[in-house]
N, C-alpha and C positions, 0 to 999 in steps of 0.2 A: 503494501500499500503506499503511495507517494504522499509526500507531505505538501500542503498548497503553498504555490508560489507565493511571496512576498507581490503587492500588487497595488495600485493608485485606483482610486476610484475616480472612474468615466462618465459617470451618470450626469453630470451637470453639463459639461460642455455636449457629450451626446444628445442631451435633452432639448440643446441649444439650435445644434447641427442638425437634426430631423424636424425640428419645428421648422425650420427654415425652408425644409423642403416640401412639407406637408403644406406649405402656406404657397409654395410656389409652384405644386401641384393642381391646388384648387385654381390659381390664377388663369394656369395654363388651360384650364377645361372651359371658365370661363372665356376665354380668347378662343379657341374653338368653337364655343358656342356662339360667339358673335360673327365669327367668320361663317357658320353654317346661315346664320340669317341674313348674311349677304349673300348668300348665292353659291358659297364654295361648293364642290361636288362633295358628294359622302364618301367617294372611297378616296380622296384625298385626307379628309380628316380620320376616317378610320387608319389609313396608315399612316400618319402623321402621329396619330396616338400610339399604334403600336412601335413605330421605329422609336418615339423619343420615351416611351418606357426604357424598351431594349436598351436602348443609347446608357441609360444612368444606371441600368445594374449592371453593363457592360464595364460601363467605367469605375463601378466601387469593386468588379472583379479586377480590374487592372491595377488600381489602387492597390488593393490587399493580396495581390500576388506574391509567394513567398515558398520557400525550399526548405524551412525549418518545419522537421516533422512535428512538434509539439503545435506549432502555429499551424500547420497544415490539416492537421488530425482532432485537435482540441482547440484551436483558435487563443493558445499561449494561456489557457484557463484563467482567464482573467475578464470575461464577460460580465460586465452589472447585472444584478438578477432581472432588475426592469426591463432592460432590454433583451436578457437570455428568455423572456417569458414573452416579449414580443415576437421572436424570433422563432420561440416552440410553438406559438400560434401560427404564423406563420407556415410553418413544418407539418403544425397538423390540419389550417386550412384548407387541403389538397382541392384538387378538382374535386374530389366526390363532395366534401362538404360546400364547396361555393355553386357547385355546378349540381349536383345531384342531391344535394341535401333536401330543398323548396322542392325541387322536381318530384322527387318521392314522397313528399307530404301531398303535393298536390295530385299524384296519381294513385298513392294509398290513401290518404286520407289520415286517421287516428294511427293507422298500422306505419306509419312512416315516422310517427314519436320513438319506435323502437330504436332509431340512430342517434337521436336526441339524448334519448336513455342511456344508451349504452356507449355512445362516447363519451359523455360528460361524468357517468359514473368511474369507465375505466381511468379517470385523472386522480380521484379518488384514493383507487390502490396503488397509482404512480408514488403520490405522496406520501402515502403511509408506508407503504411495502419497501418503494424498490429504489425511488431518486436519492435518498440522503444516504443510503449504504453502497450506490455505486460511485457517488463522490467522496464518499471515504475510502473506497476502493483504490480510487485514481485510475490509471491507466490511459486505454485509447478506444479498446471495443468491448462487446460484448463479449463474442469468445475469448478474449484477454481474461473476463472474470470469470468465464466458465471452465478455461484450463487453470487458472490459478487454485479456484475453489476447489474442484474437483481431482485435478492432476492428471499428467499424463497429457499425450497428442489428442487420443480421441473424443474427449467433450471438445477441447477446441475444434477439431474438423467436423464434427456434425454441427456444432453450433455455428461454422462458417455455412455449411450446409441449408442449415435452417434461414440464416440471415440473407443466403442467396434468393432463396425459393420467394421467400413471403415479401424481398423487396424488390423483387424482379418483378413478379407480378403486378405489385403498388406502381411502380415506375411505369410501366406499361399502360396503366389507366391514365396516369398525368398525361402520357405524350398522346392518347386517344384525345384527352382534353385542350391539350395544346393545337393536334390539328382540327379539331372543330372549330375553335374559335379564331385561329392565322387563317384558314381558310374561308370563313367567312370576314374578316375584316379585309383580307386582300382579293377574294374572288378568284384564287388558287384552288388546284382540286384536293381534297383531304391528304392525299397522300403525300403531294407538294408539300402541303403546309406543315406534317407531321416533322418531316427534314428541314424547314425553316425554323420551324420553331426550337427543334434541338440545337441550333445555333445559340440561342437565349440560354437553354440549359448550361451548354458547356462552357461559356465564355467565364461564368464564376466558377463553379465547380473545377473546373481544369486548371486555372492557373492559380486560384489561393485557397484549394479545401476548404476546411471547416471556416477558417477566418473569414475568406471572399463570401461565404455563403450567408453564415450570422447577421454581418453588416447587410448585406443584399437582402436577407429575408424580414428585418428591419423595413426597409424601404418598401420591400412588395407587401406588407402587414399595409401600412397605410393607403397604399395604391389599393388593394383587395378591400379593405375594410368602408374605403370610401367608396367605390363602386357598389357594394353590395347595398349599401345603405342608403345611398341616394336615389334610388328607382322604388325602393320602399316608401319612404319619406313622402317621394313625389305621388305616388299610387295613394298615400292615406290623404294626402291633401284634397287631390283630384276628386275622394269617393268619398270621403267623411267630412271634408273641411279642419280636418286637425293632423299634425306633423306626427303625432304620437302615434304611430301604427301598431305597436303591441295593444295598446290601451284600446284601437279601433277592433282590432281582433274577434271579440264576441259579437258586434254588432255587426260586421259584414258577414260572419260565418251564420249567423243567422238568417242574412238574406240570399246568402248561399243556399239554404237548405232549403229556403222556400222555392228559388228556383229549381232548385234539383228535382222538388215535387213536382211542380211544371212541366219542364222537362218529361219527368219521366210518363205522365198523362196526355201527351202533345199525339194528337193522331199522326203526325208526320215523321216524330221519331220513333213510334210502334211499326211505321212502314216500314222504315229502315232496316228494322230489327226485323221483320219479316224478310227483307228480302235478305239478309245476310244469313237467319236461318234455313233459308234453301240451299244458297249457296255450301254451308256446311253439309247438309245433307248430301248434295253433289260430290263435295270431297271424299265424305267419308263410303260413299260408295266407290269411288277412285281408288282408297286406301286398302279397301277390301280385296284387290288384284292391282296393284300398281303397273306390272307388267303390260296388260290385257288392256288398259285403261292409257295408259301412255300409247301402245300401238295404236288403240283406235282414234287419240286426238292428233296424232303424227300423220293418218291415212284420212281422216277429215280435212287437214288443214292441206295436206296435199292435192286432195282430189279438190279442193276450193279453190286451191291456187292453179291446178291446170285448166278450170273452168275459166278462170278470169282471164288467163292468156289467151284460150280460144275464143273468149269472147272481144278480146280488146279492151278491156276494161279502162276505167281510171288509173295511170301508171302508180297515183297515192295507193289507191285499193287493194293494188298488187304489193307494193312496198309493206301496205300495213300486214299482210298473209305474210310476207317473209320475213317480217320483224317477229308476229308470232311462233311462226316456226323456229326461227332463231333462240326464241326463249324457252321452247319447251326442253325438259331434263334432257340429260345425257344418257341415262340408264336409267335400272329400276331403283337403282337405290338413292340417288337425286332425285329422281319422281317421289317417293316417300318422306324424305326430307323436307322437299318443297312445300307438297302435299299435306303434308302434318302441320308445317308451320301455320299453312295459309288456313287450315283448319281450325287450327287454335286461335288465330285472329279472328276468322268469320264467328268462331261460337262467343267469343269476348263481345264484339260487336253486337252478335244479334240480344244479348244483354241490357236492360235497363242504362241510361248514361252512357254509353259507349263502351260499356264493361266497367268503368268507374263504380267504386263501392261508396255510398252516402261521405260525405265527408266528417260527421260527426259519431260515426256510429263507429263504436269501439271496436268490435270486431264484427267477421263475416258471419251470418246463419243469426239463429235466433236459442236463446238456452232454453225457451219456453215453450218453442214453435214443433214442428214437425222431426222426426228422426233425422232426415237430410239436413235439417235446419239444426238440429243440435250437434250432429256430426261437424257441421261446418264450422260452427262454433268455437266448437272446442280443439278443430285442426288449425283454425287460426289464431285463437289466445296460444295454443301448444308453440306455434312457430314464433308468435310475439314474443313469448319469455326467452324461447332458444335463442333465437336472434340477440335480443338486449345480453341475455348472459356470455355469449361468443363475444358479443361486439366489446362489454367492458373487459374480460379477460384480453382479447386481443389488442385494445389499446395500452394496457398495462406490460405486453410485452413485445411493442414495434419498436426492433433495434433504434433507428433513425431516430425517434424520439428519446430513447432513455441515452444516448453517444450525447444529448443534447447537457444533459447534469455532468458532465465531465468539464465543461467550458466554462463553470462559473469558477469562482476563487477558493469557495468554501462550502462546507455541509451546509450553514444556514441559507448560504446564498440560493442553494440547489433546494432546499424547501421553499425558499420567498420564489423564485424563478415560476414556480409551478403553482402558487397561488397568484402570481401574474399571468402566467399563460391562461389560468381558467378564465381569468378575467376579460382578457380579449378573447378568449374565444368567445366568450358569454355574450358578448355583443352580438354576433352572429347569429348565435341560436338560438337568440331571444325576438332576432327579426324573420328568420328564416319560417317560422310557423305562418305568420302573418305576410308574409311575400306568395304563400303557396294560395292562400287564401282569396287575396287582394287581387291575385292573376285569375284564378277559377272565378271570380265575380265577372272579371272582364271577358272570360273568354264563353264564359255563359249567356251574359248579354249583352255584346258588344258585336263577336265575330258569329257564334251562332244566330242564325235567322237572315244573316247577310244573302244576297244573292252573291252570283260566284263570279259574275264580269265587275264586283264593285269590291272583290275582296282586294285587303292592301297588299302592297307589294313585296312585304316581307314575307306572306306565304309563300312567293314563285320562288324567293330567292333560298330561304331556308329549306326548301322542295329540292333545290338544286343541290345544297350543301349534301345532304342525306335524307334522302324520301323517308327511312324508318322512324327518324325526328320527327316530319313533318308531312301529311300528305294529305290532299283532300280529293275526294271521288263525289260525282253527284250520283249517288246510289240509285235513289228513287228518280231521279231525270226530272226534278220541277224546279231547277234553276237556282234553290233557295240550300246555301249550309245546314246542314243537322248535326246536333253532336254527335249522332253513329256515324258521320259521314268523314270525320275527320281524323285522322290517324295523330297521335302527340306521343312523343319519348319522353321520358322525364329530363333528360338532358339538355333540352332544348328551354324550360319554362325559365330558367334565370335568364340565359343567354337572350332569349327573345322577350323577355320581361316588358322593357323600354316601349321595343317596338308594339309590343301587342296592346299596351295601354295609351298609345299614340301621343309617347314623347318623342322630345327631340332626338334626332340621330345620334348626337353628340353622346346621349345619356346612353344611348345602348351600344355606341364606342367605349365608354367609360366602363361596362359592364365587361364588356368583351374584353379589355385592358386588365381588369379585375379577377376575371377568369385566369388569364394568361396569367397573372402574378401568383396567382396560388399553384397553379398547376407546376409553374417554374421553382416555386421555394421550395413545394413538397420533391419532387423531383431532383434537385441536386440536392437534398438531404439525402435522400435515396440513392443515388448513385454514387457519394462520396460513402456512404455505408458499405456497398457494395465492394467498389474498390478497396477500401479498408478493410474488409474480410480477406480479399484476396492476395493483396500487396502486403498487408501489414501480419495478418495471422497466419497464410499460408505460407507467402515467400521468406520473410521475415524473421517469424519465430519457429517456424516449420522447417523449412528448406535451407534457408540460407542465413542465419543467426549473424554471422559475420558481414554481412550486405553492409557499406556504406551508407550514409543519410542520402546522399545525393542521387544514388542511384534507385533508393528506396519509395523515393519520392516521385521521382521520374518515369517509376514500375507503375506506380499507381495513377499515375496521368494518361500512360496507354492503355493502361486497362479501361481506367473511365472510358476512355474514347471508344474502347471496341464495346463494351457494356451497352452504354450509349444508343450506339449504331444498330446493334443486335434488338434493342430495345424499340428502337422507331421503328426497326425493317416489322416487328410485331402487332406493333400497334397499326402501322399500315395497313394489315390484314383485317383490323375490326373485329377483334377476337369476341366482343362481349360489350355489354354497356358499362358503364363506369364504376358504377356502385357495386354490381356484382363482379370486378375485378377486386374492387376493395374490398369487398367481404371476404373474398376468396384469399386475399394477403391475411385478414384479420384471421381467420380460422386457422392458417398455416403457423402465421405467429405465435398464437394462442397454445396450439395442442403441441409445438416442439418447445417452447421457452419459459411458458410462464412456471410451470412446477418446479423444471431446473433453477430458474431463479430465484424464488420465491422459499422454497425448500431447502436451496445453499444458502441463503442467507439466516433461516430462522430454525432449520433442524440440521443440526451438527452430524448426525448421524448416516445420512447421504451421502454417497459415494460414487465415484467414477463410474464403475460398474450400472449403478443403478441408472444414473443421470445420460450415459450414454443410450442404453433400452430405453426409459423415457423418453427420449427425444424421438428415435426412433419409432417406436409404436406411435407415439401421438401423430408424427406426419403420416405415418403410414396407413393411420386409419383416415385421418382428414385427406388425404389427398385419395386413397381409394373409392371414399364415397362421393367425392367431387368428380372424377373421373367416370364411376358409374351413373350419372344421376345429372350430371350438369349438361346441357342439350350439347354446347359448344365444344366440350372436352369430348362427349362421346364421339361427336362427328368426326374429330381431330385422330382420334384413337381409332376409329373403325369400330365402336360397340355397337353391337346390333340388338342385344338382349334388353327385355323391359327395364327399367329403372326400377330399383329397389330403395323406396325408402323408409327408412326406420322411424317406426311411430309417426309417419307421414312429417316428418321434417327435411325442411325444404335444403337443397345443398348450399343454398347461400348461410344457412349455419350450422354446415359440417363440424366445425371445431368445436361445437357441443359436444361432440363425440370423443375426437380425439384429445382434450383436456381430460377428462378422467380415464380415458384409457391409459395416457402417458401418466399421470400423474400416480395412479395405482401398479404402474409396472414399475415405476422408478422406488416406490415403497418398499414393494417385492421386493425387488432386486439387491436393493440395499440392505434389509433383511437377512436376505439369505448367504450375502457374498459377505468378504471381510469389512470392518468397518474402518473407514479412515485413521490415519495414523493420529497420535494426540497433541503433534503440531499443527495439524490441520486440522483439528479442533480447535486448538486456540486461536489458530488464524481466524476460524471465523466468529468466534468470541470478541476479538478485536473489531470486526464489523459494526458490533452493539455498543462501544466503547465512544461517549461523543469526544469530541474534539475540543480545543480551547474556546473555536469561536461559538461552540453550542453550548457553551458554561457562560459565556459572558452575559 
């Protein structure tokens, strides 16, 4: 365990510096708003805001460049608690929180609160069980702690595998968010936006490691919180006449509930539901024999094409048939996958409110209703509680968050930085539920019922970015948009909130810049965690202990570049929505690391054999459950059997099985094998001895 170095309190000069930055940023937004009123093109405004924020992050990255390993890995251990809390918040408020949280609350209503409860509760565990002890230990990484606590090379290497898995999945989610935002601001293809945004990620983490990342994340927090709060306050003022959006939440929720009932009773909506139900029946018939159905579809289209050719029909009509032929699945497996997805979508659209649950209803079904409704209620409640537990334990196990507590000067400041982090995070978590309700009110009252020819331009713009995020189809051909004719993805709710509300484009660009800041800040921390595990734990601590400092840092930068490119390539494939990827990362982190860390701190009988076995079993159970039940992974791995859910728990909460399996394995194996040496038990007891800074 390393001693805390002497340090100078940097809080006051840093406060002055970042206050000036915040003021300059707000003035810059006001200037862009004025330029929009003067007729500046929207593309120019979006590009200028994107490039200006990236330039600020790049400037900080260049200024904070370093080759000193203590500066590179832990920012010299001299980050004040206030700013470590702000950096912690930026590290935490990822694309999932910024983009996905309000979107999930929009799509799931009450069910989305599982993320708020889980993520918030996890920080309580961090403050009580982990942060002070990790700072008291010192060193650089989580595998460092596992190796020192349990002894031997295997706890370190298994810890590295766990860190790589959860962090890589998490960083892919951030880069997906970067691609969405960059493509919307620049008009480029999603795949191009991914690699363009990658430059913003690399410039900080590549040059200065944790030192550059920390000071960049403080600036990114300012950008993202201004960007998130602005449309919420504006929407609240527009709808209720008050700036205090969270206080208006109850009133607007009542209006949304009333509007939901009106839409459920509307004849036009019921007509759309019947059409979707008929499409679901057709798709269900195809799925009974996909090979024969595919052959019939192809034969009908080819016959139609030949007839049009012989008749000398309009070339546009012939081209439409050719496009339909090109869109047909290639083989039976592709047909089954495509038609299964379309069937699930049609089934959802055949439900009232386009498949959205009533916003204020706690769980699906009815505890006092029919057997089917009671079963639906129990299934919904069970998944809600499982997800909350999984997110609580996952939050307390994320390596890139836990590494932040190595950067403060003392154990006392580690605790204080957790408190500050919770304050800064709560600002967004307090307003996200209000934003979801305010946007839903706008969609229900302003968008639904609009004629297709009068739809705002942002509908077509977002449809071009990704039709799964937003698309509209005149299903009943009445020329009027119904709720059941809108396909909305949760990832678009925040990014399009300003446009949905009819606010100036500069606000929409500001929100996109905030989402980019959230994704970049988390991606930087994750990439540093990955490269630290590879260069520090694998190369330096395991393979080449005599490696010189310059080589270690240089290798870390090379590895960072390679990992970033690989993550960008995976993100360009659009593997899954952001929130699903993040939940998978939480499950892996919780199952692999939580028991090994907490029992390693509080149970001196835990040994290396138990830790290795527990981490392997926890990861194995979680990854197996995800692979067998998560649709995208099933497709990638070629798994064709039926999904096997345990007690109906969805794969998003897979860690709820991995955590107890891993913890039980760790305890049993530790009790059945040789206990740790007296020296190692004494080392564990030292973790609980307060330092001088804690006794003052």
